[in-house]
C-alpha positions, -999 to +999 in steps of 0.1 A: -557+289-069-555+251-068-522+233-062-506+201-072-475+183-057-454+163-081-432+135-067-403+126-091-374+101-090-357+111-123-342+145-130-351+148-166-388+139-158-388+165-130-381+192-155-401+180-185-433+169-167-437+202-148-433+222-180-457+199-199-483+200-172-482+238-169-487+242-207-514+215-211-539+220-183-570+243-187-565+264-156-536+281-137-523+261-108-495+262-083-471+233-088-447+220-061-420+195-070-404+168-047-374+150-062-364+118-045-340+099-069-331+074-042-365+057-048-355+049-083-318+042-079-320+019-048-347-005-060-328-009-092-297-017-073-311-041-046-338-057-068-368-048-046-388-019-032-379-024+005-400-016+035-377+014+042-385+026+007-422+022+012-419+043+044-398+069+025-425+072-002-452+074+024-434+103+040-429+120+007-466+118-001-476+127+035-453+158+033-470+168+001-504+164+017-493+185+047-484+213+022-521+217+016-522+207-020-554+196-038-538+167-056-506+146-056-490+130-087-462+104-087-442+105-119-423+071-116-439+038-125-417+020-099-437+037-072-471+027-085-478-005-064-469+013-032-489+043-042-520+021-044-512+009-008-508+045+005-539+061-011-563+051+017-542+071+042-541+103+022-571+127+022-564+142-013-563+123-046-531+106-055-525+098-091-498+074-104-484+084-137-492+051-154-528+047-142-543+057-176-516+041-197-522+007-181-560+011-187-554+017-224-527-010-228-552-038-227-575-024-254-554-031-285-550-068-284-534-096-263-497-092-272-482-063-252-446-055-249-432-035-220-400-016-228-380-002-200-345+010-190-348+002-153-354-034-141-373-021-111-401-008-133-409-041-150-428-059-122-449-028-112-459-022-148-467-059-154-488-060-123-507-028-132-515-040-167-525-074-154-549-058-130-564-037-157-569-067-179-588-085-152-610-054-147-617-053-184-622-091-186-596-095-213-565-116-217-530-102-221-497-119-231-470-096-216-434-096-228-406-073-216-374-058-229-350-039-207-321-017-218-298-013-188-272+007-207-298+033-215-306+036-178-270+043-170-268+068-199-298+086-184-283+088-149-254+108-163-279+129-185-265+115-218-299+114-234-285+112-269-270+078-261-301+068-241-323+075-272-300+058-296-299+026-276-337+024-272-342+030-309-318+002-317-337-021-293-370-012-310-356-025-343-357-060-328-394-057-319-420-075-341-455-089-338-470-070-309-504-054-307-491-026-284-459-014-269-458+003-235-429+026-226-427+019-189-409+051-178-418+087-183-382+094-192-389+074-225-420+093-235-403+116-260-395+085-281-431+074-285-434+086-321-400+073-331-406+038-317-441+038-334-424+046-367-398+018-362-423-009-350-455+001-367-478-007-338-495+015-312-470+029-286-481+042-253-463+065-229-475+079-196-470+117-193-496+130-217-522+104-206-516+113-170-519+150-177-553+144-193-563+125-161-551+154-139-569+179-160-602+160-157-598+156-120-590+193-114-624+202-129-641+182-102-623+199-073-640+230-059 
């Protein structure tokens, strides 16, 4: 049986992504979960992903590799730029949760809004989408909105308040070709925010799971 290691930084995502993955992929797999919330909390507090945090993530990924898994998935967008640096040193595929979302974000038009609750997610998501725009030879005009109160609500697992604050913020959004929900913890609001804003809204978990499913089929 094939196996996948999931590396999480947010408790709610650690629960929901595992369940969604199990129910959505086409074959039975073993799933191992690593939860390292320090890698989300600390960058948000200090304003950068420090060298110590890069080493910490490298060790998380290396430990997953040493468990003998066939694939590693990181479920936090804050980690993505460092994941890209670490990939050459890992012998199994390492998928970042927002890989596919970023590819799609540049296909709807130039005006793209990134919504987030953690400031630390903004620059990695902007960088990822900008790289995808260059690959596709298209221009993007990126804007951002961050709801810090929603992040604090999520930290204490008050998801009702988290959701209400983000929906209130969405009511202020107009004139965009696409909205990107930068964190997997926001994914359950994709349809609600689409209904409020009336434009395409992208979130990462389901798109990532499709990528995982396709890659699994290539692994013997």
